[in-house]
gemmi code that builds the backbone of each chain (N, CA, C; Angstrom):
import gemmi

chains = {
    "A": [
        ("MET", (-0.285, 11.729, -18.544), (-1.121, 10.706, -17.678), (-1.531, 11.544, -16.504)),
        ("ILE", (-2.835, 11.699, -16.301), (-3.414, 12.216, -15.082), (-3.843, 11.196, -14.142)),
        ("LEU", (-3.323, 11.222, -13.010), (-3.570, 10.246, -11.951), (-4.632, 10.640, -11.006)),
        ("SER", (-5.545, 9.734, -10.694), (-6.529, 10.067, -9.493), (-5.726, 9.672, -8.255)),
        ("CYS", (-6.280, 10.169, -7.082), (-5.594, 9.794, -5.838), (-5.492, 8.365, -5.587)),
        ("LYS", (-6.459, 7.499, -6.028), (-6.452, 6.154, -5.805), (-5.296, 5.420, -6.618)),
        ("GLU", (-5.202, 5.953, -7.826), (-3.984, 5.467, -8.739), (-2.690, 5.863, -8.159)),
        ("THR", (-2.700, 7.079, -7.539), (-1.498, 7.657, -6.927), (-1.006, 6.678, -5.731)),
        ("THR", (-1.871, 6.308, -4.899), (-1.544, 5.523, -3.746), (-0.972, 4.130, -4.255)),
        ("ARG", (-1.574, 3.595, -5.320), (-1.103, 2.344, -5.968), (0.255, 2.551, -6.468)),
        ("LEU", (0.645, 3.563, -7.178), (2.005, 3.767, -7.681), (2.932, 4.088, -6.561)),
        ("LEU", (2.558, 4.838, -5.550), (3.329, 5.148, -4.400), (3.830, 3.757, -3.754)),
        ("SER", (2.802, 2.856, -3.591), (3.150, 1.649, -2.937), (3.981, 0.895, -3.851)),
        ("GLN", (3.752, 0.811, -5.167), (4.715, 0.002, -6.029), (6.057, 0.648, -6.106)),
        ("GLY", (6.153, 1.927, -5.953), (7.405, 2.554, -5.874), (8.351, 2.012, -4.842)),
        ("GLU", (7.761, 1.465, -3.697), (8.458, 0.819, -2.651), (9.025, -0.520, -3.042)),
        ("ASP", (8.438, -1.094, -4.116), (8.717, -2.446, -4.475), (9.367, -2.741, -5.814)),
        ("ARG", (9.247, -1.679, -6.763), (9.942, -1.918, -8.049), (10.360, -0.562, -8.542)),
        ("GLY", (11.228, -0.478, -9.461), (11.558, 0.768, -10.119), (10.479, 1.264, -10.995)),
        ("LEU", (10.057, 2.466, -10.772), (8.890, 3.103, -11.619), (9.530, 3.517, -12.896)),
        ("ALA", (8.595, 3.334, -13.938), (9.092, 3.944, -15.241), (9.044, 5.505, -15.168)),
        ("PHE", (9.819, 6.064, -16.162), (9.978, 7.534, -16.149), (8.624, 8.187, -16.159)),
        ("GLY", (7.666, 7.701, -17.043), (6.360, 8.296, -17.160), (5.612, 8.312, -15.860)),
        ("GLU", (5.653, 7.158, -15.183), (5.050, 7.009, -13.912), (5.645, 7.943, -12.763)),
        ("ARG", (6.922, 8.176, -12.827), (7.525, 9.129, -11.951), (7.076, 10.552, -12.146)),
        ("VAL", (7.065, 10.835, -13.407), (6.632, 12.225, -13.818), (5.198, 12.428, -13.334)),
        ("ALA", (4.276, 11.471, -13.631), (2.926, 11.665, -13.353), (2.752, 11.713, -11.857)),
        ("LEU", (3.492, 10.945, -11.056), (3.497, 10.971, -9.653), (3.817, 12.392, -9.164)),
        ("ARG", (4.956, 12.834, -9.679), (5.479, 14.277, -9.287), (4.374, 15.309, -9.508)),
        ("VAL", (3.757, 15.189, -10.667), (2.787, 16.256, -11.006), (1.645, 16.126, -9.967)),
        ("HIS", (1.095, 14.930, -9.711), (-0.047, 14.767, -8.803), (0.466, 15.290, -7.351)),
        ("LEU", (1.501, 14.753, -7.028), (2.012, 15.132, -5.593), (2.137, 16.639, -5.332)),
        ("ALA", (2.507, 17.358, -6.468), (2.694, 18.770, -6.329), (1.335, 19.470, -5.958)),
        ("ILE", (0.276, 18.934, -6.412), (-1.006, 19.526, -6.139), (-1.941, 18.890, -5.094)),
        ("CYS", (-1.436, 17.680, -4.497), (-2.338, 17.055, -3.575), (-1.639, 16.793, -2.262)),
        ("LYS", (-2.150, 17.384, -1.213), (-1.554, 17.375, 0.031), (-1.852, 16.007, 0.690)),
        ("GLY", (-3.103, 15.403, 0.434), (-3.446, 14.100, 0.954), (-2.549, 13.075, 0.448)),
        ("CYS", (-2.159, 13.126, -0.814), (-1.321, 12.029, -1.300), (0.162, 12.317, -0.884)),
        ("ARG", (0.471, 13.552, -0.687), (1.790, 13.803, -0.040), (1.915, 13.184, 1.255)),
        ("ASN", (0.842, 13.404, 2.212), (0.873, 12.799, 3.461), (0.946, 11.272, 3.452)),
        ("MET", (0.234, 10.759, 2.469), (0.220, 9.292, 2.180), (1.652, 8.753, 1.947)),
        ("SER", (2.309, 9.494, 0.925), (3.529, 9.068, 0.572), (4.575, 9.034, 1.773)),
        ("ALA", (4.553, 10.148, 2.620), (5.311, 10.177, 3.786), (5.023, 8.976, 4.636)),
        ("GLN", (3.862, 8.611, 4.805), (3.351, 7.591, 5.709), (3.776, 6.193, 5.249)),
        ("PHE", (3.772, 5.924, 3.894), (4.351, 4.759, 3.321), (5.821, 4.544, 3.682)),
        ("LYS", (6.513, 5.667, 3.556), (7.940, 5.695, 3.816), (8.293, 5.370, 5.301)),
        ("PHE", (7.405, 6.141, 6.117), (7.536, 5.882, 7.636), (7.271, 4.397, 7.948)),
        ("LEU", (6.239, 3.824, 7.336), (6.014, 2.355, 7.592), (7.220, 1.440, 7.445)),
        ("ARG", (8.022, 1.737, 6.264), (9.182, 0.883, 6.034), (10.132, 1.103, 7.150)),
        ("LEU", (10.363, 2.382, 7.595), (11.253, 2.657, 8.732), (10.841, 2.078, 10.036)),
        ("ALA", (9.438, 2.040, 10.202), (8.938, 1.440, 11.413), (9.171, -0.122, 11.504)),
        ("MET", (9.073, -0.732, 10.271), (9.309, -2.135, 10.205), (10.682, -2.490, 10.529)),
        ("LYS", (11.625, -1.598, 10.047), (13.022, -1.885, 10.434), (13.205, -1.762, 12.042)),
        ("ASN", (12.519, -0.853, 12.565), (12.628, -0.572, 14.098), (11.970, -1.757, 14.801)),
        ("LEU", (10.995, -2.390, 14.205), (10.385, -3.584, 14.936), (11.447, -4.601, 14.979)),
        ("ALA", (12.213, -4.876, 13.884), (13.286, -5.871, 13.908), (14.286, -5.524, 14.973)),
        ("ARG", (14.681, -4.256, 15.041), (15.650, -3.744, 15.960), (15.192, -3.889, 17.340)),
        ("ASP", (13.998, -3.660, 17.640), (13.394, -3.803, 18.962), (13.473, -5.213, 19.456)),
        ("VAL", (13.343, -6.229, 18.491), (13.507, -7.635, 18.661), (14.981, -7.793, 19.272)),
        ("ASP", (15.914, -7.115, 18.690), (17.223, -7.062, 19.139), (17.419, -6.803, 20.633)),
        ("GLN", (16.849, -5.595, 20.905), (17.043, -5.019, 22.198), (16.501, -6.012, 23.342)),
        ("GLU", (15.361, -6.586, 23.002), (14.829, -7.526, 23.943), (15.747, -8.642, 24.326)),
        ("ARG", (16.535, -9.056, 23.341), (17.451, -10.186, 23.559), (18.541, -9.691, 24.546)),
        ("SER", (19.058, -8.456, 24.483), (20.246, -8.105, 25.106), (19.838, -7.630, 26.621)),
        ("ASN", (18.462, -7.385, 26.799), (18.003, -6.844, 28.071), (17.957, -8.063, 28.982)),
    ],
    "B": [
        ("MET", (35.207, -25.790, 23.371), (34.879, -24.805, 22.336), (33.431, -25.127, 21.770)),
        ("ALA", (33.162, -26.355, 21.453), (31.902, -26.654, 20.898), (30.714, -26.333, 21.827)),
        ("ALA", (31.035, -26.689, 23.188), (29.961, -26.397, 24.149), (29.745, -24.920, 24.283)),
        ("ASP", (30.837, -24.097, 24.206), (30.768, -22.630, 24.234), (29.927, -22.062, 23.046)),
        ("PHE", (30.185, -22.626, 21.923), (29.391, -22.280, 20.674), (27.873, -22.515, 20.945)),
        ("ARG", (27.625, -23.784, 21.437), (26.302, -24.201, 21.670), (25.581, -23.237, 22.609)),
        ("SER", (26.240, -22.778, 23.702), (25.633, -21.913, 24.745), (25.406, -20.473, 24.072)),
        ("GLN", (26.380, -20.090, 23.323), (26.235, -18.793, 22.659), (24.978, -18.797, 21.803)),
        ("ILE", (24.801, -19.880, 20.993), (23.680, -20.067, 20.149), (22.373, -20.039, 20.898)),
        ("GLU", (22.395, -20.828, 21.976), (21.192, -20.907, 22.800), (20.711, -19.554, 23.317)),
        ("SER", (21.730, -18.834, 23.676), (21.331, -17.482, 24.274), (20.624, -16.545, 23.316)),
        ("LEU", (20.831, -16.880, 22.017), (20.120, -16.148, 21.010), (18.724, -16.586, 20.652)),
        ("ARG", (18.337, -17.830, 21.259), (17.158, -18.458, 20.930), (15.895, -17.491, 21.001)),
        ("PRO", (15.728, -16.736, 22.190), (14.457, -15.936, 22.380), (14.413, -14.891, 21.189)),
        ("TYR", (15.506, -14.259, 20.837), (15.468, -13.324, 19.791), (14.991, -14.024, 18.570)),
        ("LEU", (15.571, -15.172, 18.192), (15.192, -15.872, 17.020), (13.824, -16.241, 16.905)),
        ("VAL", (13.181, -16.762, 18.100), (11.777, -17.124, 18.108), (10.866, -15.877, 17.819)),
        ("ARG", (11.253, -14.786, 18.439), (10.459, -13.721, 18.177), (10.536, -13.214, 16.738)),
        ("TYR", (11.700, -13.270, 16.265), (11.892, -12.849, 14.802), (11.129, -13.734, 13.867)),
        ("ALA", (11.082, -15.071, 14.166), (10.360, -16.132, 13.359), (8.817, -15.806, 13.546)),
        ("ALA", (8.375, -15.599, 14.836), (6.991, -15.466, 15.157), (6.333, -14.260, 14.429)),
        ("LEU", (7.031, -13.182, 14.296), (6.581, -12.038, 13.668), (6.156, -12.380, 12.222)),
        ("GLN", (6.856, -13.169, 11.556), (6.535, -13.485, 10.253), (5.451, -14.705, 10.216)),
        ("LEU", (5.737, -15.736, 11.016), (4.854, -16.887, 10.912), (3.493, -16.792, 11.624)),
        ("ARG", (3.396, -15.915, 12.609), (2.203, -15.744, 13.310), (1.700, -16.986, 14.039)),
        ("ASP", (2.655, -17.827, 14.433), (2.221, -19.009, 15.089), (3.408, -19.512, 15.905)),
        ("ALA", (3.193, -19.499, 17.239), (4.359, -19.762, 18.152), (4.967, -21.121, 17.910)),
        ("ALA", (4.172, -22.155, 17.713), (4.738, -23.552, 17.504), (5.498, -23.581, 16.169)),
        ("THR", (5.013, -23.023, 15.139), (5.683, -23.020, 13.882), (7.014, -22.255, 13.998)),
        ("ALA", (6.975, -21.169, 14.657), (8.137, -20.327, 14.888), (9.225, -21.204, 15.643)),
        ("GLU", (8.767, -21.757, 16.750), (9.735, -22.669, 17.491), (10.297, -23.765, 16.601)),
        ("ASP", (9.558, -24.352, 15.809), (9.983, -25.390, 14.954), (11.175, -24.922, 13.947)),
        ("ALA", (10.854, -23.713, 13.416), (11.697, -23.155, 12.333), (13.045, -22.747, 13.091)),
        ("VAL", (12.971, -22.307, 14.324), (14.169, -21.893, 15.087), (15.034, -23.201, 15.387)),
        ("GLN", (14.271, -24.118, 15.848), (14.921, -25.466, 16.153), (15.642, -25.983, 14.887)),
        ("GLU", (15.031, -25.941, 13.789), (15.637, -26.518, 12.602), (16.909, -25.580, 12.249)),
        ("ALA", (16.753, -24.235, 12.403), (17.851, -23.383, 12.130), (19.123, -23.624, 13.130)),
        ("LEU", (18.770, -23.841, 14.387), (19.811, -24.102, 15.335), (20.583, -25.384, 15.135)),
        ("LEU", (19.809, -26.471, 14.800), (20.397, -27.738, 14.353), (21.367, -27.553, 13.139)),
        ("ALA", (20.832, -26.749, 12.085), (21.662, -26.569, 10.970), (22.905, -25.688, 11.397)),
        ("ALA", (22.756, -24.770, 12.264), (23.970, -23.946, 12.698), (25.004, -24.806, 13.444)),
        ("LEU", (24.449, -25.711, 14.241), (25.436, -26.585, 15.052), (26.208, -27.452, 14.040)),
        ("ALA", (25.477, -27.947, 13.124), (26.076, -28.701, 12.158), (27.123, -28.046, 11.168)),
        ("GLY", (26.852, -26.748, 11.070), (27.623, -25.941, 10.198), (28.584, -25.033, 10.898)),
        ("GLU", (28.881, -25.346, 12.093), (29.707, -24.475, 12.981), (31.033, -24.027, 12.199)),
        ("ALA", (31.643, -24.992, 11.515), (32.834, -24.753, 10.720), (32.646, -23.583, 9.740)),
        ("ASN", (31.452, -23.480, 9.214), (31.191, -22.436, 8.229), (31.110, -21.076, 8.793)),
        ("PHE", (30.896, -20.968, 10.150), (30.811, -19.765, 10.781), (32.107, -19.165, 11.004)),
        ("ALA", (32.980, -19.809, 11.883), (34.321, -19.423, 12.049), (34.539, -18.026, 12.247)),
        ("GLY", (33.623, -17.473, 13.025), (33.776, -16.028, 13.463), (33.823, -15.047, 12.293)),
        ("ARG", (33.353, -15.452, 11.097), (33.372, -14.525, 9.881), (32.467, -13.374, 10.169)),
        ("SER", (31.295, -13.531, 10.658), (30.480, -12.412, 10.901), (29.844, -12.402, 12.269)),
        ("ASN", (29.051, -11.523, 12.526), (28.297, -11.494, 13.834), (27.392, -12.752, 13.829)),
        ("LEU", (27.472, -13.352, 15.122), (26.808, -14.668, 15.229), (25.269, -14.513, 14.920)),
        ("ARG", (24.730, -13.435, 15.528), (23.234, -13.299, 15.400), (22.867, -13.056, 13.913)),
        ("THR", (23.688, -12.270, 13.223), (23.431, -12.117, 11.666), (23.545, -13.443, 10.995)),
        ("TRP", (24.584, -14.162, 11.336), (24.713, -15.596, 10.734), (23.497, -16.391, 10.962)),
        ("LEU", (23.099, -16.506, 12.210), (21.929, -17.271, 12.598), (20.676, -16.819, 11.970)),
        ("THR", (20.463, -15.500, 11.874), (19.310, -14.924, 11.286), (19.168, -15.333, 9.832)),
        ("GLY", (20.397, -15.302, 9.167), (20.478, -15.759, 7.741), (20.015, -17.165, 7.590)),
        ("ILE", (20.403, -18.137, 8.483), (19.955, -19.440, 8.422), (18.470, -19.572, 8.703)),
        ("LEU", (18.096, -18.826, 9.727), (16.664, -18.957, 10.039), (15.704, -18.422, 9.025)),
        ("LYS", (16.169, -17.362, 8.166), (15.295, -16.851, 7.107), (15.019, -18.079, 6.136)),
        ("HIS", (15.944, -18.933, 5.784), (15.632, -20.042, 4.940), (14.654, -20.890, 5.564)),
        ("LYS", (14.817, -21.188, 6.893), (13.834, -22.122, 7.521), (12.353, -21.471, 7.549)),
        ("ILE", (12.395, -20.129, 7.763), (11.049, -19.557, 7.781), (10.409, -19.624, 6.451)),
        ("VAL", (11.273, -19.405, 5.337), (10.709, -19.516, 4.015), (10.157, -20.951, 3.737)),
        ("ASP", (10.866, -21.935, 4.277), (10.397, -23.326, 4.143), (9.008, -23.415, 4.772)),
        ("ALA", (8.962, -22.786, 6.001), (7.652, -22.937, 6.737), (6.610, -22.220, 6.013)),
        ("ILE", (6.850, -21.051, 5.495), (5.845, -20.301, 4.685), (5.346, -21.166, 3.517)),
        ("ARG", (6.326, -21.843, 2.825), (5.904, -22.720, 1.782), (4.887, -23.860, 2.195)),
        ("ARG", (5.168, -24.390, 3.338), (4.309, -25.314, 3.858), (2.916, -24.720, 4.244)),
        ("GLN", (3.028, -23.627, 4.896), (1.726, -22.899, 5.344), (0.913, -22.524, 4.169)),
        ("SER", (1.641, -22.029, 3.037), (0.739, -21.615, 1.981), (0.124, -22.818, 1.219)),
        ("ARG", (0.845, -23.964, 1.268), (0.307, -25.137, 0.652), (-0.947, -25.683, 1.412)),
        ("GLU", (-0.845, -25.465, 2.689), (-1.891, -26.089, 3.567), (-3.166, -25.135, 3.577)),
        ("ARG", (-3.029, -23.939, 3.180), (-4.231, -22.996, 3.100), (-5.214, -23.301, 2.137)),
        ("PRO", (-6.409, -23.589, 2.474), (-7.437, -23.941, 1.371), (-7.708, -22.736, 0.627)),
        ("ALA", (-8.114, -22.992, -0.702), (-8.267, -21.807, -1.622), (-9.416, -20.896, -1.168)),
        ("SER", (-10.366, -21.454, -0.481), (-11.597, -20.648, -0.023), (-11.131, -19.477, 0.867)),
        ("ASP", (-10.162, -19.732, 1.630), (-9.576, -18.733, 2.620), (-8.958, -17.571, 1.723)),
        ("LEU", (-8.531, -17.954, 0.660), (-7.734, -16.856, -0.134), (-8.684, -15.969, -0.779)),
        ("GLU", (-9.794, -16.539, -1.231), (-10.694, -15.803, -2.135), (-11.243, -14.534, -1.425)),
        ("SER", (-11.534, -14.570, -0.100), (-11.958, -13.348, 0.463), (-11.039, -12.229, 0.389)),
        ("GLU", (-9.707, -12.632, 0.256), (-8.758, -11.557, 0.133), (-8.494, -11.093, -1.258)),
        ("ASN", (-9.036, -11.860, -2.270), (-8.690, -11.598, -3.609), (-9.777, -10.665, -4.364)),
        ("GLY", (-10.801, -10.338, -3.708), (-11.841, -9.649, -4.286), (-11.551, -8.103, -4.424)),
        ("ALA", (-12.422, -7.313, -4.016), (-12.260, -5.883, -4.136), (-10.966, -5.466, -3.289)),
        ("GLU", (-10.472, -4.236, -3.526), (-9.302, -3.879, -2.891), (-9.481, -3.643, -1.530)),
        ("GLY", (-10.751, -3.306, -0.967), (-10.944, -3.381, 0.391), (-10.882, -1.963, 0.866)),
        ("PHE", (-10.550, -0.944, 0.139), (-10.489, 0.402, 0.638), (-11.163, 1.327, -0.477)),
        ("ASP", (-12.093, 0.825, -1.318), (-12.786, 1.599, -2.238), (-13.497, 2.740, -1.593)),
        ("ASP", (-13.969, 2.501, -0.426), (-14.845, 3.585, 0.235), (-14.093, 4.793, 0.620)),
        ("LEU", (-12.657, 4.677, 0.610), (-11.806, 5.857, 0.931), (-11.953, 6.861, -0.257)),
        ("PHE", (-12.269, 6.459, -1.420), (-12.276, 7.335, -2.641), (-13.760, 7.494, -3.206)),
        ("ASP", (-13.907, 8.684, -3.881), (-15.138, 8.878, -4.535), (-14.997, 8.124, -5.930)),
        ("ARG", (-16.144, 8.348, -6.755), (-16.191, 7.617, -7.987), (-15.066, 7.827, -8.987)),
        ("ARG", (-14.547, 9.110, -8.870), (-13.489, 9.599, -9.719), (-12.066, 9.268, -9.157)),
        ("GLY", (-12.121, 8.503, -8.043), (-10.747, 8.104, -7.420), (-10.145, 9.112, -6.673)),
        ("HIS", (-10.974, 10.197, -6.225), (-10.316, 11.232, -5.270), (-10.711, 10.864, -3.839)),
        ("TRP", (-9.968, 11.411, -2.881), (-10.160, 11.108, -1.449), (-11.474, 11.584, -1.035)),
        ("GLU", (-12.212, 10.729, -0.332), (-13.442, 11.150, 0.317), (-13.006, 12.027, 1.477)),
        ("GLU", (-12.062, 11.604, 2.181), (-11.513, 12.245, 3.382), (-9.988, 12.250, 3.264)),
        ("THR", (-9.448, 13.551, 2.995), (-7.995, 13.711, 2.764), (-7.175, 13.148, 3.992)),
        ("PRO", (-6.145, 12.313, 3.677), (-5.351, 11.891, 4.799), (-4.639, 12.949, 5.455)),
        ("ASP", (-4.665, 13.020, 6.767), (-3.948, 14.043, 7.637), (-2.574, 13.658, 7.697)),
        ("ALA", (-1.709, 14.600, 7.886), (-0.245, 14.336, 8.279), (-0.108, 13.802, 9.619)),
        ("TRP", (0.775, 12.889, 9.816), (1.037, 12.411, 11.234), (1.955, 13.294, 11.889)),
        ("GLU", (1.679, 13.631, 13.189), (2.489, 14.536, 13.898), (3.780, 13.765, 14.505)),
        ("GLN", (4.955, 14.206, 14.106), (6.175, 13.806, 14.720), (6.333, 12.267, 14.687)),
        ("PRO", (6.119, 11.610, 13.510), (6.077, 10.107, 13.510), (7.485, 9.657, 13.995)),
        ("GLU", (8.535, 10.306, 13.749), (9.885, 9.741, 14.152), (9.971, 9.493, 15.623)),
        ("GLY", (9.262, 10.348, 16.378), (9.292, 10.353, 17.828), (8.681, 9.030, 18.353)),
        ("ALA", (7.808, 8.562, 17.528), (7.064, 7.246, 17.990), (8.019, 5.993, 17.834)),
        ("LEU", (8.963, 6.101, 16.854), (9.758, 4.944, 16.574), (10.506, 4.189, 17.781)),
        ("GLY", (10.926, 5.181, 18.712), (11.696, 4.576, 19.843), (10.754, 4.064, 21.001)),
        ("GLN", (9.491, 4.247, 20.749), (8.515, 3.923, 21.883), (8.054, 2.643, 21.876)),
        ("LYS", (8.134, 1.802, 22.949), (7.718, 0.447, 22.991), (6.152, 0.367, 22.680)),
        ("GLN", (5.382, 1.300, 23.159), (3.910, 1.208, 23.017), (3.687, 1.332, 21.563)),
        ("PHE", (4.479, 2.174, 20.867), (4.136, 2.327, 19.444), (4.362, 1.081, 18.609)),
        ("LEU", (5.610, 0.460, 18.993), (5.852, -0.839, 18.352), (4.824, -1.936, 18.656)),
        ("ALA", (4.281, -1.837, 19.823), (3.260, -2.774, 20.265), (1.934, -2.463, 19.394)),
        ("ALA", (1.714, -1.191, 19.161), (0.516, -0.872, 18.342), (0.727, -1.348, 16.881)),
        ("LEU", (2.015, -1.160, 16.532), (2.171, -1.576, 15.054), (2.068, -3.077, 14.951)),
        ("GLU", (2.623, -3.849, 15.945), (2.327, -5.271, 15.979), (0.901, -5.618, 15.968)),
        ("ALA", (0.177, -4.946, 16.780), (-1.319, -5.256, 16.727), (-1.988, -4.961, 15.408)),
        ("CYS", (-1.550, -3.903, 14.730), (-2.008, -3.645, 13.400), (-1.637, -4.779, 12.466)),
        ("LEU", (-0.407, -5.167, 12.481), (0.046, -6.267, 11.633), (-0.736, -7.500, 11.844)),
        ("ARG", (-1.130, -7.817, 13.232), (-1.802, -9.031, 13.456), (-3.370, -8.888, 12.893)),
        ("ALA", (-3.795, -7.690, 12.702), (-5.077, -7.433, 12.269), (-5.214, -7.693, 10.769)),
        ("LEU", (-4.118, -7.706, 10.007), (-4.138, -7.929, 8.608), (-4.625, -9.325, 8.253)),
        ("PRO", (-5.302, -9.406, 7.136), (-5.610, -10.860, 6.663), (-4.443, -11.672, 6.470)),
        ("GLU", (-4.406, -12.928, 6.706), (-3.308, -13.810, 6.736), (-2.308, -13.672, 5.547)),
        ("ARG", (-2.939, -13.771, 4.279), (-2.014, -13.779, 3.119), (-1.514, -12.443, 2.927)),
        ("THR", (-2.251, -11.332, 3.104), (-1.740, -10.042, 2.915), (-0.507, -9.847, 3.940)),
        ("ALA", (-0.716, -10.258, 5.149), (0.309, -10.023, 6.175), (1.552, -10.877, 5.821)),
        ("ARG", (1.392, -12.101, 5.262), (2.420, -12.924, 4.913), (3.361, -12.192, 3.851)),
        ("VAL", (2.707, -11.744, 2.731), (3.486, -11.067, 1.713), (4.150, -9.692, 2.170)),
        ("PHE", (3.381, -9.001, 2.993), (4.005, -7.723, 3.505), (5.207, -8.075, 4.400)),
        ("MET", (5.013, -8.977, 5.298), (6.189, -9.375, 6.190), (7.381, -10.001, 5.483)),
        ("MET", (7.098, -10.771, 4.413), (8.237, -11.199, 3.555), (9.025, -9.995, 2.931)),
        ("ARG", (8.194, -9.012, 2.548), (8.894, -7.840, 1.899), (9.615, -6.985, 3.004)),
        ("GLU", (8.882, -6.731, 3.998), (9.410, -5.734, 4.927), (10.213, -6.201, 6.229)),
        ("HIS", (9.844, -7.437, 6.474), (10.525, -7.986, 7.745), (11.655, -8.854, 7.245)),
        ("LEU", (11.433, -9.845, 6.395), (12.563, -10.652, 5.819), (13.407, -9.924, 4.903)),
        ("GLY", (12.850, -8.888, 4.285), (13.548, -8.056, 3.290), (13.763, -8.720, 1.931)),
        ("MET", (12.755, -9.538, 1.576), (12.813, -10.107, 0.232), (12.304, -9.241, -0.825)),
        ("ASP", (12.823, -9.360, -2.048), (12.239, -8.480, -3.110), (10.985, -9.228, -3.724)),
        ("THR", (10.336, -8.492, -4.528), (9.157, -8.998, -5.168), (9.254, -10.282, -5.953)),
        ("PRO", (10.269, -10.328, -6.909), (10.422, -11.610, -7.624), (10.622, -12.867, -6.718)),
        ("GLU", (11.405, -12.648, -5.623), (11.650, -13.755, -4.710), (10.280, -14.199, -4.039)),
        ("ILE", (9.527, -13.224, -3.700), (8.279, -13.515, -2.900), (7.255, -14.264, -3.917)),
        ("CYS", (7.240, -13.797, -5.103), (6.294, -14.348, -6.161), (6.781, -15.806, -6.437)),
        ("LYS", (7.990, -16.013, -6.494), (8.618, -17.379, -6.738), (8.168, -18.322, -5.576)),
        ("GLU", (8.352, -17.873, -4.326), (8.114, -18.689, -3.258), (6.547, -18.981, -3.149)),
        ("LEU", (5.753, -18.012, -3.447), (4.335, -18.217, -3.185), (3.533, -18.598, -4.460)),
        ("GLY", (4.207, -18.567, -5.549), (3.564, -18.965, -6.840), (2.471, -17.945, -7.232)),
        ("ILE", (2.818, -16.728, -7.064), (1.736, -15.662, -7.363), (2.405, -14.729, -8.344)),
        ("THR", (1.661, -13.865, -9.081), (2.239, -12.997, -10.060), (2.719, -11.787, -9.477)),
        ("PRO", (3.596, -11.014, -10.086), (4.013, -9.724, -9.537), (2.826, -8.743, -9.266)),
        ("THR", (1.872, -8.852, -10.198), (0.745, -7.910, -10.042), (-0.043, -8.188, -8.753)),
        ("HIS", (-0.259, -9.443, -8.462), (-1.031, -9.880, -7.357), (-0.101, -9.498, -6.033)),
        ("CYS", (1.131, -9.676, -6.123), (1.979, -9.382, -5.100), (1.947, -7.853, -4.692)),
        ("TRP", (1.922, -6.989, -5.818), (1.843, -5.559, -5.586), (0.404, -5.058, -5.062)),
        ("VAL", (-0.572, -5.858, -5.438), (-1.865, -5.539, -4.904), (-1.973, -5.827, -3.384)),
        ("LEU", (-1.349, -6.984, -2.974), (-1.415, -7.342, -1.644), (-0.486, -6.385, -0.747)),
        ("LEU", (0.586, -5.966, -1.308), (1.491, -5.089, -0.589), (0.779, -3.637, -0.466)),
        ("HIS", (0.141, -3.247, -1.555), (-0.612, -1.955, -1.477), (-1.707, -1.983, -0.351)),
        ("ARG", (-2.430, -3.173, -0.488), (-3.505, -3.362, 0.546), (-2.993, -3.337, 1.937)),
        ("ALA", (-1.827, -4.042, 2.171), (-1.300, -4.058, 3.528), (-0.959, -2.588, 3.919)),
        ("ARG", (-0.245, -1.815, 3.111), (0.173, -0.493, 3.505), (-1.021, 0.423, 3.787)),
        ("MET", (-2.029, 0.280, 2.939), (-3.301, 1.166, 3.135), (-3.992, 0.759, 4.463)),
        ("ALA", (-4.078, -0.537, 4.788), (-4.629, -0.997, 6.000), (-3.807, -0.504, 7.217)),
        ("LEU", (-2.483, -0.687, 7.172), (-1.603, -0.313, 8.198), (-1.628, 1.114, 8.600)),
        ("ARG", (-1.683, 1.929, 7.415), (-1.713, 3.382, 7.631), (-3.079, 3.869, 8.264)),
        ("LEU", (-4.138, 3.185, 7.838), (-5.435, 3.447, 8.544), (-5.394, 3.120, 10.065)),
        ("CYS", (-4.965, 1.839, 10.281), (-4.859, 1.323, 11.592), (-4.054, 2.199, 12.553)),
        ("LEU", (-2.916, 2.545, 12.034), (-1.954, 3.488, 12.884), (-2.581, 4.745, 13.053)),
        ("SER", (-3.288, 5.435, 11.966), (-3.980, 6.700, 12.179), (-4.944, 6.620, 13.236)),
        ("ASP", (-5.801, 5.489, 13.262), (-6.845, 5.403, 14.196), (-6.397, 5.068, 15.615)),
        ("ASN", (-5.301, 4.212, 15.778), (-4.969, 3.763, 17.059), (-3.765, 4.325, 17.602)),
        ("TRP", (-2.918, 5.154, 16.870), (-1.983, 5.752, 17.460), (-1.839, 7.260, 17.259)),
        ("PHE", (-1.906, 7.696, 15.916), (-1.680, 9.106, 15.660), (-2.827, 9.955, 15.953)),
        ("ALA", (-4.081, 9.363, 16.127), (-5.238, 10.196, 16.345), (-5.251, 10.600, 17.795)),
        ("LYS", (-4.402, 10.060, 18.663), (-4.485, 10.355, 20.116), (-3.929, 11.717, 20.407)),
    ],
}
model = gemmi.Model(1)
for chain_id, residues in chains.items():
    chain = gemmi.Chain(chain_id)
    for i, (resn, *xyz) in enumerate(residues, 1):
        res = gemmi.Residue()
        res.name, res.seqid = resn, gemmi.SeqId(i, " ")
        for name, pos in zip(("N", "CA", "C"), xyz):
            atom = gemmi.Atom()
            atom.name, atom.element = name, gemmi.Element(name[0])
            atom.pos, atom.b_iso = gemmi.Position(*pos), 0.0
            res.add_atom(atom)
        chain.add_residue(res)
    model.add_chain(chain)
structure = gemmi.Structure()
structure.add_model(model)
structure.setup_entities()
């Protein structure tokens, strides 16, 4: 399976929400190995999740201040 | 003892209101959800019994009340409002006809450093507010309330595929928004 960048972003997003099938994971790995833009994208999706956790924690701090 | 419990609960109200408002995007609806949660908490004081952190316990109760409010909100949404979000994915112009990047996404510089900054979190909140309502609702249920896709689908009566489309759209929009408004500086 050869992925376009557009399909790659779709699978990267779904990877945050469901377990990807073996074939999907392999296809992603192959694409990411050769595509800097999608690697950046992948890091940014992961960062978003972390940032959302911090948003909740920031809510915490405002309470105790 | 009961009065003490009540005042402890009250002191957590501002946190709970902000927590609810992030998801519900409406101050009055958020206040109502918190009020319902606090009443349920007072009625259920015996169930708390110091088992866990009070805030964690209250947040757990509040999540249920928020989901009730979401259910009401999504029932009240007229279908025409939804259609504008159901069409094209909204970021087709990022890709050429073969699905490759028109403009390759750049890496963000030192994103971890941004996490502790109040201004960054404010920028993130502004980007969240800029999302279309239904897209934001699903994304916040996933990332703020921490629900999984099957739970979200069940509550909103949508298919997993639709759910994934909305989550993908939210992430693409947020990444563009943060690139433009934070990391480009």
